[in-house]
Steps between C-alpha positions, in 0.01 A plus 500: 500500500794729564593506129146597401504782753833628368393485135168665584673784686759575230256462212259735681766769527592446135133536402506854641780592261334327206172682567689831514657425161149421371374839621788671321433306178131592513580869550743491207229333289250773592746775412605343168142405404620199302383141473613262769833350404541125504748539787238686708250223440754235598591705808134500605470124451818434699386737776162324526671160502747599771218647705311170464807309616536736794134450590538121479801507730311727738196272506720199575668692779167629637347151504808370677477775763131441560481119478837369612597772747143518630473879490144629531388727216314728736806548719740546212577850373644332192158441342495845335820429304352217286186705435703793364719272292204320342352841415829590329481181291138572405585856395786387276298224335205733447726744318633222277147460361501872401788467251274485193349847551597836355855620547472763776267271692750215487779713641268638769395145590866405532579806710209434733581128528872545565444796731223338701685170525811690613300671775332176607827305506672778695213519750498122540875501553474772764241299693760228553786736585 
């Protein structure tokens, strides 16, 4: 379980940086008013995939804490962290469905998704600090 905890922690901190890069890419796309480049699309897919992996690791860790360690959900202040992280995953996947719209709307959807997921991940990380 220790290896899962370590991977989850480092990947979570890396996700903050990746989300920040996504915000910057979305702002550049809004300023340039061009079509999404193939690299931007791939970046979004990789970000969503890494966020899914992070969520899976977190769910495994959460189940271990609750079931094996016997921690009560009502007594645990950790319950807000998974809720925020699942919201971040939902936001990113919802924005992926918006990629077939008009150009400014696609960049705005990216900006909102990356920005909101960045805020949610940061808030979830601060809960555990």
